[in-house]
C-alpha positions in Angstrom: 65.7 87.3 108.2 64.6 85.6 111.1 62.2 86.8 113.6 64.4 87.7 116.3 66.3 89.8 113.6 63.1 91.0 112.3 62.2 92.5 115.8 65.4 93.9 116.3 65.2 95.8 113.0 61.7 96.9 113.8 62.9 98.2 117.3 65.9 100.2 115.8 63.8 101.8 113.5 61.2 102.8 116.1 64.3 104.3 118.0 66.0 107.5 117.7 69.0 109.3 118.9 70.7 108.1 122.1 68.5 105.4 122.7 69.2 103.9 119.0 72.9 104.0 119.9 72.2 102.1 123.2 70.2 99.4 121.3 73.0 99.0 118.6 75.7 98.7 121.3 73.6 96.2 123.4 72.9 94.1 120.3 75.9 94.4 117.9 78.7 95.0 120.7 80.8 91.8 119.5 80.6 92.5 115.8 81.4 96.2 116.4 84.4 95.5 118.5 85.5 92.7 116.0 85.4 95.4 112.9 87.2 97.9 115.0 89.9 95.5 115.9 90.1 94.5 112.5 90.2 98.0 111.2 93.3 98.9 113.8 95.1 95.9 112.5 94.7 96.6 108.8 95.7 100.4 109.5 98.8 99.5 111.7 100.2 96.9 109.0 99.6 99.5 106.3 101.3 102.2 108.2 104.2 100.2 109.2 104.6 99.2 105.3 104.4 102.6 104.5 107.0 103.9 107.1 109.3 100.8 106.8 113.1 101.5 106.0 115.3 99.7 103.7 118.5 99.4 105.3 121.3 99.9 102.4 124.3 99.5 104.7 125.4 98.3 107.7 128.0 100.3 109.7 129.7 99.6 113.0 131.8 101.9 115.1 134.0 99.5 117.3 136.3 101.1 119.9 135.5 104.8 118.5 133.6 107.3 120.1 132.2 109.8 117.5 130.7 113.2 118.3 127.4 114.1 116.6 129.1 115.9 113.8 131.1 113.0 112.5 128.0 110.5 113.1 126.0 113.0 110.8 128.6 112.7 108.3 129.1 109.2 108.3 125.4 108.3 108.0 123.5 111.3 106.6 126.6 112.8 104.6 126.9 109.4 103.0 123.1 109.3 102.2 123.0 112.7 100.6 126.1 111.7 98.4 124.5 108.5 97.2 121.1 110.1 96.6 119.3 107.7 99.1 115.6 108.1 99.4 113.7 108.7 102.8 113.0 105.2 103.1 116.5 104.1 102.6 119.1 104.4 105.2 122.4 103.5 106.7 121.9 101.5 109.9 124.4 102.2 112.6 125.8 100.0 115.4 127.5 102.4 118.0 128.9 102.2 121.3 130.8 98.6 120.7 133.8 97.9 122.5 136.3 95.2 122.0 139.2 95.5 124.4 141.5 93.4 126.4 142.9 96.1 128.4 142.4 95.7 132.4 140.1 98.9 132.7 137.7 97.7 130.2 134.3 96.6 131.7 134.3 92.9 130.5 130.6 92.5 130.6 130.0 95.4 128.4 132.8 94.0 126.1 131.2 90.7 126.2 127.9 92.0 125.3 129.3 93.9 122.4 131.0 90.9 121.2 127.5 88.9 121.2 125.9 92.2 119.3 128.7 91.9 116.7 128.3 88.1 116.2 124.8 88.0 116.1 124.8 91.0 113.4 127.6 88.9 111.4 125.5 85.5 111.5 122.2 87.5 110.4 124.3 89.2 107.5 123.5 92.6 108.9 126.9 94.0 109.1 128.9 95.3 106.1 131.6 98.0 107.3 133.3 98.3 110.4 135.3 101.6 111.6 137.7 100.3 114.3 140.9 101.2 116.1 144.0 98.8 115.7 142.8 96.3 118.5 139.6 95.9 117.1 141.0 95.4 113.6 143.4 92.8 114.8 140.6 90.9 116.8 138.2 91.0 113.4 141.1 89.8 111.3 142.0 87.1 113.9 138.5 85.7 113.7 138.5 85.6 109.9 135.7 88.0 109.6 137.1 90.6 107.2 137.1 90.3 103.4 140.2 90.9 101.3 139.4 94.4 100.0 140.6 93.5 96.4 137.5 91.5 96.0 135.8 94.8 95.9 138.3 96.8 93.5 141.8 95.8 92.4 143.0 99.1 93.5 142.5 98.1 97.0 144.8 95.4 99.0 144.7 93.5 102.3 141.8 93.4 104.7 141.5 97.0 105.8 142.2 100.8 104.7 143.7 103.0 107.2 141.6 106.3 107.3 143.7 108.4 109.4 144.3 110.9 106.3 140.7 111.1 105.5 139.4 114.6 106.1 136.6 113.5 108.0 138.5 111.4 110.4 141.2 114.1 110.8 138.7 116.8 111.7 137.3 114.3 114.3 140.5 114.6 116.2 141.2 110.8 116.9 144.2 110.2 119.0 144.7 106.6 117.5 144.5 105.5 114.0 141.2 104.5 112.5 140.8 101.6 110.1 137.9 100.3 107.9 137.1 96.7 107.1 134.6 94.9 105.3 132.9 91.9 106.4 133.6 88.7 104.4 129.7 88.0 104.1 128.6 91.8 103.8 125.1 91.6 102.3 126.0 94.9 100.4 129.2 94.6 99.1 128.9 97.4 96.1 127.7 99.8 98.6 130.6 98.9 101.0 133.0 100.0 98.1 131.1 103.1 97.5 131.4 103.8 101.4 135.2 103.5 101.1 135.5 105.9 98.4 133.2 108.3 100.1 135.3 108.4 103.3 138.5 108.7 101.3 137.5 111.3 98.9 135.4 113.3 101.4 
């Protein structure tokens, strides 16, 4: 211990209460701040790891507006049926619009296209629920998987779900289709999702 450190230590031993705290802060401010910052970073990283959720299925709703009841069934109903843990989730892309009709907001359509393309490129899209116009757009771009790859019982690139109970109860005015992306990161879960919607 050098002379300066020894003097500081002796001074600290003689001081009490508020004076001692002031002395500590005056001479050890930088180490205290560094330790606090480090403790915050470690705590934040630990918290993020503890609360981080694993996406077990990516679902997109395209050209479909769903109410809160159907949205709950599409996400939480499937999670319950699959026995997912609190750290597992179905990730939902909602409010996506692909339309060539004159009344459509073309900027919004373009932004939706960009979100979809980014999700496909990042392999963060498994299942798409959509209307006929969106179905045709996905098929024309070659994004949809032949469903027989998931199960020989299926054929073609999409399944019409208009007769499924959840879809009927939602009261859509148009037919609803389900497609699975060719590069879906969770194909087995996508297959289970199709079965969930058809059987529910």
